[in-house]
Structures are given as structure tokens and as C-alpha cells.
C-alpha positions in Angstrom: -52.2 -32.1 42.6 -49.2 -33.0 44.8 -47.0 -36.0 43.5 -44.3 -36.4 46.2 -45.2 -39.4 48.0 -44.0 -38.4 51.9 -46.7 -37.5 53.7 -47.1 -33.8 55.7 -45.1 -34.3 59.0 -43.4 -31.1 60.1 -39.9 -33.2 59.2 -41.0 -33.5 55.5 -42.4 -30.0 55.7 -39.0 -28.6 56.6 -36.8 -30.4 54.1 -39.5 -29.2 51.3 -40.3 -33.2 50.5 -36.8 -33.3 49.1 -33.4 -35.0 49.7 -31.4 -31.8 49.0 -28.6 -30.9 50.9 -28.5 -27.4 49.6 -32.1 -26.0 49.5 -32.8 -23.5 46.9 -35.9 -20.8 46.7 -37.0 -17.8 44.7 -37.5 -14.8 46.7 -39.6 -11.5 45.6 -41.4 -12.5 42.6 -44.9 -11.0 43.8 -43.4 -7.9 43.6 -43.3 -5.4 40.9 -39.3 -5.3 40.1 -38.8 -8.2 42.2 -35.4 -7.2 44.2 -33.8 -5.7 41.3 -34.1 -1.8 42.0 -33.4 -1.1 38.2 -34.2 0.9 35.3 -34.0 -2.0 32.9 -36.5 -2.8 30.8 -36.7 -6.3 30.9 -37.3 -6.0 35.1 -39.6 -8.5 36.6 -43.2 -7.2 36.1 -44.9 -9.2 39.3 -47.6 -9.6 37.4 -50.1 -13.0 37.8 -49.1 -14.4 34.6 -46.0 -14.1 35.0 -46.0 -15.4 38.7 -47.7 -18.4 37.6 -45.3 -19.3 34.5 -42.2 -18.8 37.0 -43.7 -20.9 39.6 -44.5 -24.1 37.2 -41.2 -23.8 35.5 -39.6 -23.7 39.2 -41.7 -26.6 39.9 -40.7 -28.6 37.2 -36.8 -27.6 37.7 -36.9 -29.0 41.1 -36.8 -25.4 42.8 -37.4 -26.2 46.8 -39.8 -23.1 47.4 -41.2 -19.5 46.8 -40.8 -16.9 49.0 -42.6 -13.5 48.5 -42.2 -10.2 50.1 -44.7 -8.6 52.6 -44.7 -5.2 50.9 -47.9 -2.8 51.2 -46.7 0.3 49.8 -44.0 1.2 47.0 -40.5 2.9 47.7 -41.0 5.3 44.5 -38.4 6.3 42.6 -38.5 6.0 38.8 -40.1 2.7 38.6 -42.0 2.9 41.9 -39.9 0.3 42.9 -42.5 -2.4 44.4 -45.0 -0.2 44.1 -47.6 -3.4 42.5 -47.7 -6.3 45.0 -49.9 -9.5 45.6 -50.7 -10.2 49.2 -48.7 -13.3 50.1 -51.6 -15.9 51.2 -53.7 -15.2 48.5 -50.5 -15.6 46.2 -49.4 -18.3 47.9 -52.9 -20.2 47.4 -52.8 -19.3 43.6 -49.2 -20.8 43.2 -50.0 -23.8 45.1 -52.9 -24.5 43.0 -50.9 -24.0 40.1 -47.9 -26.6 40.8 -47.2 -30.0 42.3 -44.0 -30.1 44.2 -43.0 -26.6 45.3 -43.4 -25.0 48.8 -45.0 -21.9 48.9 -44.8 -19.0 51.6 -46.7 -16.5 52.7 -45.2 -13.6 54.4 -47.2 -12.0 56.9 -47.2 -9.1 59.5 -48.2 -10.0 62.9 -49.5 -7.0 63.9 -51.5 -6.3 60.7 -53.1 -9.9 60.5 -55.8 -10.9 63.0 -54.1 -14.6 63.9 -57.4 -16.5 63.8 -58.1 -14.9 60.6 -54.5 -15.9 59.3 -54.9 -19.3 60.8 -57.9 -20.0 58.6 -56.5 -18.4 55.8 -53.3 -20.1 55.7 -54.9 -23.5 56.3 -57.1 -22.9 53.2 -53.9 -22.6 51.4 -52.2 -25.4 53.0 -55.2 -27.8 52.1 -55.2 -26.4 48.5 -51.1 -27.5 48.3 -51.9 -30.3 50.0 -49.3 -29.7 52.8 -47.3 -27.5 50.8 -47.7 -23.8 52.6 -45.0 -22.2 54.7 -45.4 -19.2 57.0 -42.6 -16.4 57.1 -43.7 -14.2 60.0 -42.5 -10.7 60.3 -42.7 -7.8 62.5 -42.7 -4.7 60.3 -40.5 -1.7 60.6 -41.9 0.6 57.7 -44.0 3.8 59.6 -45.6 4.4 56.1 -47.2 1.1 55.9 -48.6 0.7 59.2 -50.1 4.1 59.1 -52.1 2.8 55.8 -54.0 0.7 58.2 -54.1 3.0 61.2 -52.3 0.8 63.6 -49.7 2.3 65.5 -46.1 0.9 65.1 -44.7 -0.8 68.7 -41.4 -0.1 69.7 -38.9 -2.8 68.8 -38.9 -5.0 71.8 -43.0 -4.7 72.2 -42.9 -5.8 68.3 -41.3 -8.9 69.3 -43.4 -9.6 72.7 -46.6 -9.1 70.3 -45.2 -11.7 67.9 -44.8 -14.1 70.7 -48.2 -14.2 71.7 -49.4 -14.0 67.6 -47.5 -17.2 66.9 -48.7 -19.1 70.6 -52.5 -18.4 69.3 -51.5 -19.5 65.6 -50.0 -22.9 67.1 -52.7 -23.3 69.8 -55.3 -23.1 66.6 -53.5 -25.1 64.3 -52.9 -28.0 67.0 -55.0 -31.2 67.1 -56.7 -30.0 69.9 -60.5 -30.2 69.3 -61.6 -28.1 72.5 -62.7 -24.7 72.1 -60.4 -22.3 74.0 -59.5 -18.7 75.0 -56.4 -17.0 75.0 -55.6 -13.9 77.5 -52.6 -12.2 76.5 -51.3 -8.6 76.9 -51.6 -8.3 72.9 -54.2 -10.7 72.1 -57.5 -11.7 74.0 -59.8 -14.2 72.3 -62.8 -16.1 73.7 -64.1 -19.4 72.4 -61.5 -19.8 69.4 -62.7 -22.6 67.1 -60.6 -23.5 64.3 -61.4 -26.4 61.9 -59.7 -27.9 59.5 -56.7 -28.3 60.6 -53.5 -28.2 58.7 -52.8 -30.9 56.2 -51.9 -34.2 58.0 -52.5 -32.8 61.6 -48.5 -31.2 61.1 -48.5 -27.3 61.2 -46.7 -25.6 58.5 -43.0 -24.8 58.5 -42.0 -21.4 60.3 -39.7 -19.1 59.3 -38.3 -15.3 60.3 -35.4 -13.2 59.4 -35.2 -10.7 62.1 -31.8 -9.3 62.6 -31.9 -7.9 66.0 -31.1 -10.0 69.1 -35.1 -9.7 69.7 -35.4 -11.1 66.6 -33.0 -13.9 66.8 -34.5 -14.9 69.9 -38.1 -15.1 68.1 -36.8 -17.2 65.5 -35.0 -19.5 68.0 -38.1 -20.0 70.2 -40.6 -20.4 67.5 -39.6 -20.9 64.0 -37.8 -24.4 62.1 -36.0 -21.6 59.6 -33.9 -18.6 60.2 -32.7 -16.1 57.7 -29.2 -14.6 58.5 -26.5 -12.7 56.6 -23.6 -14.7 55.3 -20.1 -13.7 54.6 -19.6 -15.2 51.3 -15.5 -15.1 51.3 -15.2 -16.1 55.2 -16.6 -19.6 55.7 -15.3 -19.5 59.1 -17.3 -16.4 60.2 -20.7 -17.8 58.9 -19.7 -21.1 60.3 -18.9 -19.5 63.7 -22.6 -17.5 64.1 -24.6 -20.5 62.7 -23.0 -22.9 65.4 -23.8 -20.0 68.1 -27.8 -19.7 66.8 -28.0 -23.6 66.6 -26.5 -23.9 70.2 -29.0 -21.6 71.4 -31.8 -23.3 69.7 -30.4 -26.7 71.2 -30.3 -25.3 74.4 -34.2 -24.8 74.3 -34.8 -28.5 73.0 -35.5 -27.2 69.6 -33.8 -28.0 66.1 -33.5 -24.7 64.0 -31.9 -24.4 60.3 -30.1 -21.2 59.1 -30.5 -20.0 55.5 -29.7 -16.8 53.6 -30.4 -14.8 51.0 -28.7 -14.0 47.5 -29.1 -12.3 44.2 -27.7 -14.2 41.3 -26.3 -13.0 37.7 -25.1 -16.2 35.9 -24.4 -15.7 32.4 -22.0 -17.6 30.0 -18.3 -15.9 31.3 -17.2 -13.9 34.1 -17.2 -10.9 31.9 -20.7 -11.3 30.6 -22.0 -11.5 34.1 -20.1 -8.8 35.7 -20.8 -6.4 32.6 -24.3 -7.3 32.7 -24.6 -6.6 36.8 -22.7 -3.5 36.1 -25.5 -2.5 33.5 -28.6 -3.4 35.7 -27.4 -2.8 39.1 -24.9 0.4 39.0 -25.7 2.2 35.3 -29.1 1.7 35.2 -30.2 1.3 39.3 -33.3 3.4 40.0 -31.2 5.4 42.6 -33.9 7.7 43.4 -35.7 4.3 45.0 -32.4 3.5 46.4 -32.4 7.1 48.1 -35.9 6.6 49.3 -35.4 3.2 51.0 -32.3 4.7 52.6 -34.3 7.6 53.7 -37.3 5.7 55.1 -34.9 3.6 56.9 -33.2 6.9 58.6 -29.8 5.7 57.0 -28.1 9.2 56.0 -24.0 10.0 55.7 -24.3 12.0 58.9 -25.8 8.9 60.7 -23.4 6.1 59.4 -20.5 8.0 57.8 -20.2 8.6 54.1 -17.7 5.5 53.2 -20.3 3.2 55.1 -23.4 4.9 53.5 -21.9 4.8 50.0 -21.3 0.8 50.7 -24.8 0.2 52.1 -26.4 2.3 48.6 -24.8 -0.2 46.7 -25.9 -3.2 48.8 -29.4 -1.7 47.9 -28.7 -1.1 44.3 -28.2 -5.1 44.2 -31.6 -6.4 44.9 -32.0 -4.8 48.3 -28.9 -6.9 49.8 -28.0 -10.2 50.2 -25.3 -12.1 49.1 -24.1 -11.0 45.3 -23.2 -14.3 43.3 -22.3 -12.8 39.7 -20.3 -15.1 37.4 -19.9 -18.2 35.0 -22.2 -21.4 36.3 -19.2 -22.7 37.4 -18.5 -19.7 39.8 -21.8 -19.9 40.9 -22.1 -23.4 41.6 -19.0 -22.8 43.5 -20.3 -20.3 45.7 -23.3 -22.5 46.5 -21.1 -25.0 47.6 -19.0 -22.4 50.0 -22.1 -21.3 51.7 -23.0 -24.8 52.2 -19.8 -25.2 54.2 -20.7 -22.5 55.9 -23.6 -24.3 57.9 -26.3 -22.8 55.5 -28.9 -25.4 54.9 -29.8 -22.9 52.0 -30.7 -19.6 50.1 -33.5 -17.7 48.5 -32.4 -16.1 45.4 -34.0 -13.3 43.3 -32.8 -12.2 39.7 -33.6 -9.3 37.4 -35.8 -11.3 35.5 -36.6 -14.8 37.1 -38.5 -16.1 33.5 -35.4 -15.1 31.3 -32.8 -16.4 33.7 -34.2 -19.6 35.5 -34.0 -22.0 32.4 -30.2 -21.3 32.3 -29.7 -21.5 35.9 -31.8 -24.9 36.1 -29.7 -26.3 33.2 -26.3 -25.1 34.2 -25.9 -24.5 37.8 -28.4 -27.1 39.2 -26.5 -30.1 37.5 -23.2 -29.4 38.6 -24.8 -28.9 42.4 -25.8 -32.6 41.7 -22.4 -33.3 40.9 -21.0 -31.7 43.6 -23.8 -33.9 45.9 -25.5 -30.9 47.1 -28.7 -31.6 45.0 -30.3 -34.6 44.4 -31.5 -35.8 40.8 -35.1 -34.3 40.3 -37.7 -37.3 40.7 -39.7 -38.3 37.2 
């Protein structure tokens, strides 16, 4: 079903088989409410039929990838925010079977998945998509989710030590080495591993990570192809410096690493219309109970971080769990994407209050402007 002409090499996988200078993905559509912590009735359902329609719409629009959230337990509030979610590898397999071009990621908690089982599941998805599967590896932080699985969460440092072993097992299983092998680590011990088939075309899927801590960043630099980091939208120089330092650390290890960020897009016909809707959905009709539950889980309180910082963070969480807020008319939105590109970012994963309702306008008005700016290639027939 895949119609891209490029073979599934790692280089082609990492560019999502395209020639776009600035890559765009959709983030969080496998979850009820998506990433909008809002009460508005038009909020995202996250059900399969909507996910499938969205994937096919995004595929036709030339969107580069879909990135799901690894969520096992909702956050409560009036909406039970992200309470209904699809497991991401099987979700990605369905997305890939329903589309032709777009890359679909699985977002996988390394401590919760046996790496041999995960390797087999992801190769299956990759063959369904003919080389369009990607892996977003995460270590997890939500204690309640780990308790659901009966697994004790490790301290932060050891979480990443375990993840280094986990990804090493995965890469070996995906390698073209046909020899049965053992793995004897501190956290993983496996004997007589056999792993066939291999990923499509013999090259592994693209690997992504978004760890914000020093340990998380080090993990991404050593193991991944894509790293999600925060962007200072109004300070291109600060983001340029951060990204340059990350890439320099990667090059010192003989690796190339591209940097991405996360954004929340509210695009309407005028600046006023966009700002009014944002205020309606993310302030007036925010699910503040869910926001406060999320912050409590993370241990964020006025006492721990100061009242002013707490209120700022609370507003950020209502705005799609953080990320760069991009609120305006098509010219403004396209200009903000251009600024992010100028800061050294390879791309962005965006969310919307209702992806199906908002993507057609984004496609028509924003993607065309980005083509004129030379950031997006014309969509192939």
C-alpha cells in the first residue's frame, strides 16, 4: 500500500521519506481529549474511527508522522482526561494499515515491555507499514501506572540504566545478525534469542526520545535519531544554543541527532478569533480539576515551587500539557513555524482541540504558506 519510492534505509526513515526542511507530526490523537485539558464538547474523542479518519486525512495532506502518547491511566477531572487510550504499537499497526505515506510511532515504556516481545510487535507493525514504523522510547514517571502493572518504579538514574540495556537488546534483535544470542545485563538476562523477521529492508526503525533530565538527554544522544526538547519561541538564539550543544555532544560520539519540539496550535481566520477560542477552550472551559490532579501526581504545589511559578505551570498544563502555544491566523502560525526552524529544530509535533475539525484549515492555509517559505516540499501526486 505504501507509495513512496524510497527504500526503507535508516536515512530515509529519519526524514520520513520526504524532502521537507521542517517536519510536522500530529501528537496525542490516541487519547481521549488528545492533549487539550478542556471541557468543550468538541474536544477530541480519541476513538478508533476518528483516529483512522484523521490518519487518512493527515496522510493525504502530507503530514509526516503521527506520535501517540503512552498512557495507561486517566488523570481524572470532569472529563477523566486521557482516560480512554489505545495501546500504541497496536494503534500504530492499524494506522499503518490504513495509510500510504505517513510514519506512525509507538510510544513504549521500557520498564513495562519485555524487549524481545516488543521487538517482535514492532517488526510486525513495520512490515504492515512497509518501513513506516518508528519507536518513541520512554522510561515513565507515573507511579500509579506502574502500580497497575505490579512493577516497582526504579529511581531516576536506574530507570535510564535499564533503558540503555533495553534498547541494546532491541537493536541486536533487529540487526541483520542471524546468530542466536544471549544477553547478560544487570536488568535484562535473555538466553537463546532468535528474532525473525527483521525490520523492513534490513534497517531498524527511527528512534525517538524526549527525556528532559540530564540522564534522559544523554540516553537520547547515545541511542536515538530524534530528540524532543523545549523551544523558546520568542528567543531563537537561546534555542539555537541549546540545540547546537545537544548536536555537538552527539557528534562527539559519532552520531547525528535531530531535534524536535512539541506545540499546541490554534489557527483561525483572524488573530482575534484564534485568541478568543484559545481563551474559551484553555481558560474558561479548562478541566481545572484534571489539571490540578496532574500537578498533584507530579508533586507540583505552590509550596514546592512558589505561587507565581505554580500558576504559570498550571496555565501551561491547561494548554495541552505544555508545549509551544501557537495561537493566531495562518500568517502568524506559519511565521512561528519558520522561527522554530531558524532556531535549529528539524520539526514539531502538534496537537489541536479537535484534530479532524481543525486539520483541513491548517492544511489549506498553513502548509501552503510553509511551501512558499521553502520549508515544505510540494506534495507528490
